[in-house]
Each structure stands twice: as C-alpha cells, then as structure tokens.
C-alpha positions as CSV (number, residue, x, y, z in Angstrom):
1,X,-134.4,155.7,-71.0
2,X,-137.5,157.1,-72.1
3,X,-137.2,154.6,-75.2
4,X,-136.5,151.4,-73.1
5,X,-139.8,149.3,-73.4
6,X,-139.1,148.3,-69.4
7,X,-139.5,151.5,-68.4
8,X,-142.4,152.0,-66.3
9,X,-143.1,156.3,-65.7
10,X,-144.8,156.7,-61.8
11,X,-145.3,159.8,-60.0
12,X,-143.5,160.4,-56.8
13,X,-140.7,158.0,-58.3
14,X,-137.0,157.2,-57.0
15,X,-135.1,155.2,-59.8
16,X,-133.8,151.5,-58.7
17,X,-131.6,149.6,-61.5
18,X,-131.9,146.0,-61.4
19,X,-129.8,143.4,-63.4
20,X,-130.0,146.2,-65.9
21,X,-132.9,147.5,-66.4
22,X,-134.6,150.5,-64.3
23,X,-137.5,151.0,-62.6
24,X,-139.1,153.2,-60.5
25,X,-141.2,152.8,-57.9
26,X,-143.6,155.3,-55.9
27,X,-143.3,155.6,-52.1
28,X,-146.1,155.0,-50.1
29,X,-144.5,155.5,-46.6
30,X,-146.2,157.8,-44.5
31,X,-144.6,159.2,-40.7
32,X,-146.0,160.2,-37.4
33,X,-148.0,163.1,-36.9
34,X,-147.3,165.3,-34.1
35,X,-150.2,164.8,-32.1
36,X,-149.3,160.6,-32.0
37,X,-146.0,161.2,-31.5
38,X,-146.9,163.6,-28.0
39,X,-149.5,160.5,-27.2
40,X,-146.5,158.2,-27.4
41,X,-144.1,160.4,-25.5
42,X,-146.7,160.3,-23.0
43,X,-147.2,156.6,-22.8
44,X,-143.8,155.9,-22.6
45,X,-143.5,158.4,-19.6
46,X,-145.9,157.1,-18.0
47,X,-144.4,153.4,-18.2
48,X,-140.7,155.0,-17.1
49,X,-142.7,156.8,-14.0
50,X,-144.6,153.8,-12.6
51,X,-141.0,151.9,-13.1
52,X,-139.4,154.1,-11.3
53,X,-142.1,154.5,-8.6
54,X,-142.2,150.4,-8.2
55,X,-138.7,150.4,-8.2
56,X,-138.4,153.2,-5.5
57,X,-141.3,150.9,-3.6
58,X,-139.0,147.4,-3.9
59,X,-135.8,149.2,-2.5
60,X,-137.4,151.1,0.6
61,X,-139.4,147.9,1.1
62,X,-136.1,145.5,0.9
63,X,-134.4,148.3,3.2
64,X,-137.1,148.1,6.0
65,X,-137.0,144.6,6.0
66,X,-132.7,144.5,6.2
67,X,-132.6,147.1,9.2
68,X,-135.5,145.1,11.1
69,X,-133.4,142.1,10.8
70,X,-130.3,143.8,11.4
71,X,-131.7,144.9,14.6
72,X,-133.1,141.6,15.5
73,X,-129.7,140.5,15.0
74,X,-128.2,143.2,17.3
75,X,-130.5,142.1,19.7
76,X,-130.1,139.3,19.9
77,X,-125.8,139.6,20.2
78,X,-126.4,141.9,22.7
79,X,-128.8,139.1,24.6
80,X,-125.7,136.7,24.3
81,X,-122.8,139.6,25.8
82,X,-125.3,140.3,28.9
83,X,-125.5,135.9,29.2
84,X,-121.6,136.2,29.7
85,X,-120.0,139.4,30.9
86,X,-123.4,140.1,32.9
87,X,-123.6,143.4,31.5
88,X,-124.3,145.6,28.4
89,X,-121.4,147.1,26.3
90,X,-120.9,151.0,26.3
91,X,-121.9,152.8,23.9
92,X,-118.0,152.3,22.6
93,X,-118.4,148.4,22.4
94,X,-121.5,148.0,20.5
95,X,-120.5,147.7,17.4
96,X,-117.3,145.3,18.3
97,X,-120.5,143.7,20.4
98,X,-122.7,142.8,17.6
99,X,-122.3,141.4,13.9
100,X,-124.2,144.7,12.3
101,X,-124.0,147.6,13.7
102,X,-125.0,149.7,10.9
103,X,-128.0,149.9,8.5
104,X,-129.3,148.8,4.9
105,X,-127.6,152.4,3.5
106,X,-124.2,151.8,5.5
107,X,-125.2,154.3,8.6
108,X,-124.6,153.5,12.2
109,X,-127.4,152.3,14.4
110,X,-128.3,154.4,16.9
111,X,-127.9,152.5,20.7
112,X,-129.9,154.1,23.6
113,X,-129.1,152.0,26.7
114,X,-129.3,152.4,30.8
115,X,-125.5,152.9,31.8
116,X,-126.0,151.2,35.5
117,X,-125.8,147.7,33.1
118,X,-123.1,148.4,32.4
119,X,-118.7,147.8,33.5
120,X,-119.4,151.9,34.4
121,X,-121.8,150.9,37.4
122,X,-119.1,149.3,38.8
123,X,-120.9,145.9,39.0
124,X,-119.5,142.9,37.0
125,X,-123.5,141.3,37.3
126,X,-125.1,144.8,36.7
127,X,-127.9,143.1,34.5
128,X,-129.1,140.7,36.6
129,X,-128.8,142.3,40.2
130,X,-130.8,145.3,39.4
131,X,-134.6,145.6,39.9
132,X,-135.3,148.4,37.5
133,X,-133.6,150.4,34.8
134,X,-133.6,154.5,34.5
135,X,-135.1,154.0,31.0
136,X,-138.9,154.8,30.0
137,X,-140.2,154.0,25.8
138,X,-143.3,156.0,25.5
139,X,-145.4,154.8,22.2
140,X,-147.1,158.4,21.2
141,X,-150.4,158.9,19.6
142,X,-149.9,162.4,18.8
143,X,-146.9,164.6,17.8
144,X,-146.4,166.7,21.2
145,X,-146.4,162.8,22.7
146,X,-149.2,164.3,25.3
147,X,-151.4,160.8,25.0
148,X,-149.2,158.0,24.9
149,X,-148.9,154.7,26.6
150,X,-145.7,153.4,28.9
151,X,-143.4,150.6,29.1
152,X,-141.2,151.1,31.7
153,X,-137.9,149.8,32.6
154,X,-136.3,149.4,29.4
155,X,-132.8,148.0,29.3
156,X,-131.7,149.5,25.6
157,X,-133.5,150.3,22.2
158,X,-131.5,150.0,19.0
159,X,-132.8,152.4,16.0
160,X,-132.5,152.9,12.2
161,X,-133.2,155.6,10.9
162,X,-135.5,153.9,8.2
163,X,-135.6,155.5,4.3
164,X,-135.3,159.3,4.9
165,X,-131.6,158.8,6.4
166,X,-132.3,160.4,9.6
167,X,-132.7,159.1,13.1
168,X,-135.4,160.6,14.9
169,X,-135.5,158.5,18.0
170,X,-133.6,159.5,21.2
171,X,-134.0,159.3,24.9
172,X,-134.1,163.1,26.9
173,X,-132.3,164.0,30.3
174,X,-135.2,162.1,31.9
175,X,-134.2,158.8,30.2
176,X,-137.4,158.7,28.4
177,X,-137.7,157.6,24.8
178,X,-140.3,158.0,22.4
179,X,-141.9,155.8,19.4
180,X,-144.2,158.1,17.2
181,X,-146.9,157.2,14.6
182,X,-145.7,156.8,11.4
183,X,-145.6,160.1,9.4
184,X,-145.5,162.7,12.2
185,X,-143.0,165.5,12.1
186,X,-140.4,164.9,14.5
187,X,-136.9,164.8,15.8
188,X,-135.3,163.4,19.2
189,X,-132.3,162.3,17.9
190,X,-129.7,165.9,17.6
191,X,-126.6,163.4,17.2
192,X,-127.0,163.4,13.5
193,X,-128.5,167.2,13.4
194,X,-132.1,168.2,13.8
195,X,-134.2,167.4,10.5
196,X,-137.6,167.1,11.8
197,X,-138.9,164.9,9.0
198,X,-141.9,162.4,8.4
199,X,-140.7,160.2,11.2
200,X,-139.7,156.2,9.7
201,X,-137.7,154.8,11.7
202,X,-136.8,151.6,12.6
203,X,-136.7,150.5,16.2
204,X,-136.4,147.1,18.8
205,X,-136.7,147.5,22.4
206,X,-135.8,144.9,25.2
207,X,-137.0,145.2,28.8
208,X,-135.2,144.3,32.1
209,X,-136.9,141.5,32.8
210,X,-136.6,140.2,29.1
211,X,-132.8,140.8,29.6
212,X,-132.5,139.1,32.9
213,X,-134.2,136.1,31.5
214,X,-132.2,135.9,28.6
215,X,-129.2,136.1,30.4
216,X,-129.3,132.9,33.2
217,X,-130.4,135.6,36.0
218,X,-131.6,133.1,38.5
219,X,-130.7,133.1,42.2
220,X,-129.1,137.2,41.9
221,X,-132.2,138.4,43.1
222,X,-132.2,140.7,46.8
223,X,-132.4,137.7,49.4
224,X,-131.6,137.0,53.3
225,X,-129.7,133.8,53.1
226,X,-130.7,132.0,56.8
227,X,-133.1,129.7,56.9
228,X,-133.1,129.2,60.7
229,X,-131.2,130.4,63.7
230,X,-129.8,128.8,66.3
231,X,-131.4,127.9,69.6
232,X,-130.5,130.0,72.6
233,X,-130.2,129.3,76.6
234,X,-130.0,131.5,79.2
235,X,-127.5,132.8,80.8
236,X,-125.3,131.3,78.2
237,X,-123.5,134.1,75.8
238,X,-125.4,133.6,71.9
239,X,-124.2,134.7,68.9
240,X,-125.8,134.6,65.8
241,X,-126.4,136.7,62.4
242,X,-128.3,137.4,59.1
243,X,-126.9,137.5,55.8
244,X,-128.1,139.1,52.5
245,X,-127.1,138.2,48.8
246,X,-128.1,139.2,45.2
247,X,-129.7,142.8,44.6
248,X,-127.3,145.9,43.9
249,X,-125.2,146.0,46.8
250,X,-124.0,149.6,48.2
251,X,-120.4,149.9,47.8
252,X,-118.4,149.8,51.3
253,X,-121.3,148.7,53.7
254,X,-123.4,146.5,51.0
255,X,-127.4,146.4,52.3
256,X,-129.7,148.3,54.9
257,X,-131.3,146.7,57.5
258,X,-134.6,146.6,59.6
259,X,-135.9,144.7,62.2
260,X,-140.0,144.3,63.0
261,X,-140.0,145.0,66.8
262,X,-140.3,141.4,68.4
263,X,-139.6,142.5,72.2
264,X,-136.4,140.8,72.3
265,X,-134.4,144.4,71.7
266,X,-136.7,146.5,73.4
267,X,-136.3,144.3,76.6
268,X,-132.8,144.1,76.6
269,X,-132.9,140.2,76.1
270,X,-130.5,140.5,73.0
271,X,-128.2,143.2,71.4
272,X,-128.8,143.3,67.3
273,X,-126.5,146.0,65.3
274,X,-124.6,146.0,62.0
275,X,-121.3,147.3,61.7
276,X,-121.0,148.4,65.5
277,X,-124.8,150.2,65.2
278,X,-127.7,149.6,66.4
279,X,-130.4,147.9,63.5
280,X,-133.2,150.0,63.1
281,X,-136.1,148.6,65.3
282,X,-139.6,149.6,63.7
283,X,-143.6,148.7,63.9
284,X,-143.6,149.2,60.3
285,X,-140.7,148.7,58.1
286,X,-141.6,148.3,54.6
287,X,-143.4,151.9,55.2
288,X,-140.0,153.4,56.4
289,X,-137.8,156.1,54.8
290,X,-134.4,154.6,53.4
291,X,-132.2,156.8,55.7
292,X,-133.7,155.6,58.9
293,X,-132.4,151.6,57.8
294,X,-128.8,150.7,59.4
295,X,-126.1,150.6,56.5
296,X,-124.0,147.1,57.2
297,X,-122.9,143.9,55.8
298,X,-124.6,141.8,57.9
299,X,-126.6,141.8,60.9
300,X,-125.0,140.4,64.6
301,X,-127.0,139.3,67.2
302,X,-125.2,139.0,70.7
303,X,-126.1,138.9,74.3
304,X,-126.6,136.8,77.1
305,X,-130.5,136.3,78.0
306,X,-131.5,136.6,81.4
307,X,-133.2,133.8,83.3
308,X,-136.6,134.2,82.9
309,X,-136.5,135.5,79.2
310,X,-137.2,132.2,78.1
311,X,-140.0,131.2,75.1
312,X,-140.3,131.6,71.3
313,X,-139.7,135.5,69.8
314,X,-140.7,135.9,66.3
315,X,-138.1,138.4,64.6
316,X,-139.4,139.8,61.2
317,X,-135.7,140.8,59.0
318,X,-135.8,143.3,56.4
319,X,-132.7,144.4,53.8
320,X,-132.6,146.6,51.3
321,X,-130.1,147.1,48.7
322,X,-129.0,150.3,46.4
323,X,-130.9,149.5,43.4
324,X,-132.1,153.5,43.2
325,X,-129.6,155.4,44.1
326,X,-131.7,158.8,44.2
327,X,-135.1,157.5,45.0
328,X,-136.8,154.9,47.0
329,X,-137.1,152.1,44.0
330,X,-135.0,149.8,45.9
331,X,-134.8,145.9,45.9
332,X,-136.7,144.9,49.3
333,X,-136.3,141.6,50.9
334,X,-138.1,140.3,53.9
335,X,-137.9,137.0,56.2
336,X,-139.7,136.0,59.5
337,X,-137.4,133.5,62.5
338,X,-138.3,132.1,65.3
339,X,-135.8,132.3,68.0
340,X,-136.6,129.9,70.6
341,X,-134.7,130.4,73.8
342,X,-134.5,127.5,76.5
343,X,-133.9,128.3,79.8
C-alpha cells in the first residue's frame, strides 16, 4: 500500500477501505475526565433526589386530601344514619353505615363514639332525647396536654392515621379525646400498637347539638305537655294529671317530679302523687338533690276542695329525666299553672 498514490499517512490512524481506496484517519475523540464524570453524577443525584422529594410531597398531599374527603363523607353518612334510625351505629355497624371506612392507604378509620347515643342505650331515639354526651374533646397546645381548649358534648370522632399510618388519637376511660399539635410525639390509640411518633392524624368531630340539628330532632326536648288545668269546685271531687314527654326517660318510672309549695298540698286542699307516692314539695325545686324528687310516669291531682278554699292558686311543676345516670346533669323542665277553685 505504500506505493499507492492515494495513500495518506497520518499519525494515530485507522484504515478504512472506501470503494477500493485505503484511507487512514486520525481520531480526534476525547473522553470524560474523572472530575467531569463525578460532577455529572452529582447533578443526576440531585435531580433524582429532588424528583423523589417532590413525588413524596405530592403523595402525602394527595393522601391528606383523600383522607379528609373520606372523613367528611363518613360524617355525612352518620348524619343520615342518625336521621333515619334515631341512633348512631355501634362499632360493628360503622363500616356498613358509611361509604368509606378506610383511609387512602387502606387502613381502617378509627370511630370514637358515645354509646349512650346508640341502640345499646335502650332508646330508639337516643340521639334526639339526650341533652349531653359522655365525650369531651381537648385541643392540646402542648405534648402533655396541660394547656388546652375544650369542646364538650361530642357525639363522635372519626380519625385517619395520616402519612405515618399510625392512629394516635383515642379516648381515655373518662371519655376525653385529645387532638395534638402536628408533630408532637404522642400515641393515645393503643388498638394498633403504641408507637409514639410525630402526630399527623386527620380527625373530624361532631357535637351532639350539631348531630341533633342534622337529625330532625325538633320536639324531642323534655317538656311538660299540659297547657292548663281544668277548673275545680269546692265540695266536688277533683282529678287531673300532669304529663311529660321527651328527654331521656328512665326505665320503669319514666321521670322525676317536684312541686314548688303552693299551699294546696300543705293545707290539705288537694293531694299530689305519682305512683302512689306523695310528690316532693319544695320552695326551690331546681336546687333540690335528684334523689329527693319523686319518680313516676305522671302526677295525679286528686281530692275534694273543702268549703272556704276557693280562689286561684299558682302551681309550679318541675320534671327531670335520666339524661345523666351517674350525676346531676339531667334535662329539667318547668311550667307554671293557675288552678282556680270556685265556691
């Protein structure tokens, strides 16, 4: 080939045969230095890390939005259940009663509720009849929840575990539910194991008043049904009754009664009884202890007013229910009547 006039000698060559001619060309290709390669790898690493962080944030945001929407949906479903049935579902009935009973990650939503508002209470209209609930919610301002604001008479709370998949909101034996500041290291929900992590729960809560407003509870408040008493006459047998409705009646004898002293009973003009027991007569029924009130379905007024007892008498009637079985926080209603006795 050295005699061929078309041959060109070039340093660092490689030979190429093109249409019968041999050419040799010098290679001008250069590679990356180690420093350049390292810089490229660092840039790629930053890009991947940034992309991963953005993806994680996007997933976390989507999870929170989905969980919030599902808890609102569950709340509305419980409103509908209460309006239709007069009660809240028990724990086993929660999932069938709501559209979504699990969170974004497929974990079960925590359902915290007052069991006196369910069928277990023995009342088919438990939600509408109660005045108070056993649950109290505290919005904590510190990890120990020594500084907090209070929302009383909570009907129910639904909770999603958030991004850490760990529900940290629960109710203690006193019925207190604590909502912490996001990031506080706590865990009040032992049902899924006690793992004290940064608090990130998402919760929805509803008060008894809000539940009653959404359940069509008008007319269920404790009240005395009478609007007036029939007139009485001296030397004639008299009989009338006071009736009550609403509230939370006790089993057996529904209500408890008390009368402000009007002189009718103390003077022996008429007799006031319930279940054959003399009604408690007091100068201040509201402040009488619950145990002193007389139990019974209604109050009977009987007797024959004697001659000379004619006139108008004011009768203040008090009734209380069994809203608070272990305390004095019952519903109380009062009504004042005029009984006219004619000679």
